[in-house]
Structure formats: structure tokens, C-alpha cells
N, C-alpha and C positions, 0 to 999 in steps of 0.2 A: 397596485395603483394603476388607474386608467391612464395610459400613455397619451391620450388625446385631451385630457383635462387641462385647464389652465394651470393648475398647480404643477402637474407633471411637466408641462412645457416650460414653465418658469424655472423649475429645478434643472431641466436639461439645458436651458439657456445659461444658467449659472455655471454649469460644468463646462460648457463650450467657452464662456468668457474666461474662466480660470485657465483652461488649457491653451487658449489662443488669445493672450492679451493683445488689445488693439483690434480685435475682430470688428469688421464693419457691420452696420445694421443690415446691409444687403446680404452679406455673407452669412450672418447669423440667421436671417430669415430663410436662406437656402438650406442651411443645416437643420433648421427646425421644420422645414417643409411648409413655411407660411410666408406671407408678404413681409417686407421690411417694416411696414406699419404695424402689423401684428407682433412682430418681434419687439418693437418698441413698447408695446403694451406689456409684454412679459418682463421686460426690463423694469417697467414701472411697478409691477407686482413685487419684484425683488426689492426695490427701493422702499416700497410701502412697509415692508416688514423689517426695515432697518439695515439692509445690506448696502454697503457703500459702493455702488456701481458707478464708476466715473465714466464720462464720455468726453471725447475730444472732437469738436466740430471740424468741418472742412473735408477736402478731398481725401486726405490721408488720416482722417480721424477714425475713431472707433471706441469700443467699450473695453474697460478693464476693471478689475476689482481694486478698490482703494488700498493704499499702503497700510500695513499693520493689521489687515484683516486676515484671520485664520479660521478656517472651518474647524469644528470640533473633530477630534481624532476619530478614525473609523472605529465603529463598534461591531465586534464580532460576537455571535453566540459561541458557546463552548464547542458545539458541533462544527460550526463554520471554521473556527480557528484551528481545531484539531484536524479537520478535513484538509485544510490548506497545508498544514505541516506534513501530514501523511502523503499528500499528493507531491509535495516538493521532494520528500525523501525517496519516494518511488521513482519519480521522473528524473532525479539528478542525484546520483549516489554520493556526491560530496557535499550535499546540502547540510549534512550534519557538522561540517567543518566550518567554524566561524571565519576562517581566513579565505574561504572560497566566496566568490561573489553571491552565489545563491544563499550560502550560509550567512553572509553578512546581511543580506536582505531580510532573512528570517529573524536575525538578531533585532533589527529595527522594528519589525512587526511585534515581536515579543515585548519589547520595551514599552510600547504604548498600550498593551492590553491590560485590562484589569487583572489584579493578582489571581483571582479565582479562575481565570481563563489562562493566564500566562504560565502558571505553575505546571498544570498537566501538559501544556504544549511544550515547555522546556524539558519536562521529564521524558516525553516521547523522543525528542531529538537526542537527549543525553544517553538514553538507554538503548535505543534501537540501532542495530547494525544492518544497514541496508545493503542489498546486493545490486550491482550495477545493471543486471538484466531484469529490471522490474517490468512487469507486463500486465498483470491481471489480478482478479480476486480481491476486490476492495472491501475491507471489513468496516463495521460500524465504528465511527470515530469515538463515540462516547464509551462503548464497550472496550475499545482499545485503550482509551485513557484510563479506565478503571483497572484494566489488566496491568498497564504500566505502573500505575500507582501502587498496586499490590506487589509488583516485583520490587519496587523501590523500598516500600515499607515492610516487605517480607511477611505479608499476611496470607494465610491459607484462604482458599476460595472454595465455594460450592458453585459449580457452573452447570448450566444446561448446554448440552452439545448435540447438534443435529447431524446424524449420519444416516445409516439405513433406518434407524429408529432413534427417538429422542432419548438421550442418556442424561443422568445426573451424576456428577463426579465431584469428589473433594480432591483438590490439587494444591501443591506448593508451586506457585508460578516462579520459575527460575529466571527466565529471560524471554524476550521477544526478538525475532529476527525476520528478515525478508529474504526470500529465495525465489528467483524466477517470477517475481511479481506477486507471490503469495506470502501472507503474513502468518507466521507460526509462533505458537506458544510452546516453549520448552518447559516441561514441568515434571514433577513427581506426582503420580496418581496414587492416592491412598486407597481409592476404590479398587484399582487394578493391582496395587502393590508393585508398581513398575514405572520406569521412566516412560514418558509419552511425549510425542510431538503432535500438537493439535492445531488445526487450521483455525485462525482467529475468526474468519468469516463464518464459521459454523458454530461459534459460541453465541448462544441466544440470550442467556441470563447470567447474572453474576451476583453472588451474595458474599460479602466480605466477612470472614469468620475471625474470632478473637485470637485464635492460635497463630503463632509466628513460626518461622523456620530459618534455618541457615543453609544457603545454597552450597553446592560443592565448591571446594577451593579451586582456584585457577580455572573457573568455568569459561570455556570458549564456545559461545552459543552456535556460531556458524559451523565449526568443526564437529561439535557434538550432534547437531541436527543432521549433517551429512552422514555421519557414522550411524545415527539412529535409523535413517532411512534404509540402511542395508543390513542392520544387525538386530538381533533380539526378537525377531518375529517367530511365528509358530513353526513354519516349514523351513528347514535348512536347505539351501539351494546349492547345487554344484552342476555346472554346465561346461562341457568340453567343446571348444570351438576350433575348427581346423583353419586357423589364420594366425599370422603374427600378431603379437600384442599391440604393436604400433597401429595396425589396421583396426583391431577390435576397439581400441580406445575411442575411435570416432563413431562407433555404433552403439556403445553401451553408456547409458546415463550413470552418473556417479552414485545415484541413490539405489541402483540395482545391486551394487556390491563391489567388491575389489577384484582386480584382475591379477592373475599370476601367470608368469611365463613358464610354460611346460618345456618347450624347445623352440627352435627358430620358426616353426610353422604351426604350433599349437598353443592355445591360451586357455586357462581355466578361469571361469567366473565363479566366485564364492559370495553368496549373499543369503538373504532370507526374506520371507514374505508371509503375510497372513492371507493373501489373496492370490492363489495360483492362477486363476483365470486372467487377472490383471497382469501378472508377471509374464504369462505366456504371450499376451498381446504385445508387451514391450520387447521381448527378445525375438519375436517373429521377424523383426526388421534386420536382424543380423544377416549380413551379406556374405555368408559362407556356410558350409555344412557345420552342424553342431549336434551334440548329443546331450540330452538331459540325463545326468547320472542320478540325481536326487532332486526332489522327492518324487515318489510315484504320483502324487496329486498333480504335480506340474507336468509330468509326462502325459497324464490323462488330459489335462487342459490343452496341451499342445496338440494332442491327437484330435480332440474335438474341434479346435480352431482350424486345423488342417483340413478336416472333413468339410467344415463350413465353407472354407475358401475354395476348395475343389468344386463343391456343389454350386457356389456362386459363379465360378468360372464357366460352368457348363449350363448355366441357366436353370 
């Protein structure tokens, strides 16, 4: 809508009068960027369409909306409502708790939404386990809603997934969780015949299949995702680090694997990866001497990375 049109100005005037009961004509004109005479014209437009805008004359007079008048409830599209829910969960990790102020506010919003929008919004809040360090990678709200609904209804999905190349997979969607600002789908891939953790922002299409599934008992999505990031990949990793485990814990992300204390001055990193080059980049920040015991592919990746760094240092 053209913000300079009379209709737009009149609607803005209504908002200002609602938010500031008793606002004077002069002040209303200032907020609208017009003269007080023009502001009175916009008030007249509101009255012409039946809105009870009352005015009190005199030095301390002003405009207010008549008693008993209520605007219709805010109307959200599905994408808008789900986007609001997801942003709240990412920005405030207790928004899923109805006793928290943010959670209470979401409750009020959900109560006034149409059923078709409220149900997927509530499902997102009920199912998702947010992480307090939310930061990035915002997925499509409607795709996320379909994933959540499939998790709740336990329906198998056929999904399109964007990585190095576009993939099509059939999966049982177990749960969705947020970690460091990224939304992940924990699932069983029938295409790969293995457990997988997929980034929701990389899912491009969804088809709901008639088949249903039963998720693992006592499933803990957050713990399972953390374990998955360091286990079950193609290359089994072992790295020996010449530093106490208390120091290494500050250098190694949990998704790289688990740490074992060898002795007071040595720590072993045990993990796995499908991408030795990526893993080499991540462990290059270790602030101590270390030796890659396995696999040979990771040793080669470290060697290549080291040569590139030396070459860059010497111009």
C-alpha cells in the first residue's frame, strides 16, 4: 500500500489514536507528517467508514477510540505465524515454556489464530527442543511445519535435499531440534539404510507417504544429534593431542568426537567423519602439538592444509 495515500494515512492515524488515547490534533499531524488540518481530514475518513473516533475540545482535548470498539484480531498467514513461532524459539530458548513471559505471549497469539494456522504453530512449539545458542540458518516455515506434522503423525516422507547435488530420500522423521541456530531433522533414511541428521534449511520438497513408523523408544533428540555428529561416519578418527584434557575441551567442538584422557599431559580424540578435509580444518585450531593416528585420508588432508598455510604465509 502506498504510504502517502489518504487510506494509508488514515489507517496510520487510527493506529496512533489507539496507541495514544487523547492525542492532540497537532501531535497527530506531527506524527503523520502533515498539518493538524490535514490530520482532521484523516480522522474524518475514519468516521465516514463507521469507526467511533471521539474528540474532546479544549486545551487538553484530543482524539480517542470510542468505548467498546475492538479491531478484528490480527490475521496471520500460515507462513507468518510459523515464522513468528520459529523466530521466538530461536531467539529465546524458554519460549516453549508457557510459564515463561515469551511462552505466555505465544500462548495468547495461538489462541486467536484460526485452527488451520494454530495447530501447526502449536505443534512446532510442542515438538521442537530449542538450543539456547540460536544464531543462524533459518529454514522455510511451511516446510518446517510439514516436517513437524509428519513427526507428530509418524508418517514417512519423500524429501528433496540440497547438498553437493540434489538428492531424493525416503525418511522416517523422528524429531526436529535446534543446535547453534541450525534446525536439524533427526530421521531414519530408508534410502541410505542408516540414521541421518539433515539440515532443515536444505530440504527443498516434501511428499507425505501413506506408510507410518514407530520412533525409537526413549528418544532424546538433542543427545542423539550430538552423538550422531561424531559417530557412524565413513572414516574413523583417532587424534593424539599433547595437552591435558581440560585444555583440549576448550578447543574441540563436541560434534568432532569424544575426548579420552591418556595421562596428565595427553588426550585422545575419537570420532568419525565423511569429510576429511572439513575435519582437518576444524582440528587445525588445536593449540598444541597433535598427531593424526587414523585415518590416512585425514593425515593427507592435514598435510595439504599445512602446505597451503605455509604457501600463504610466504606469499
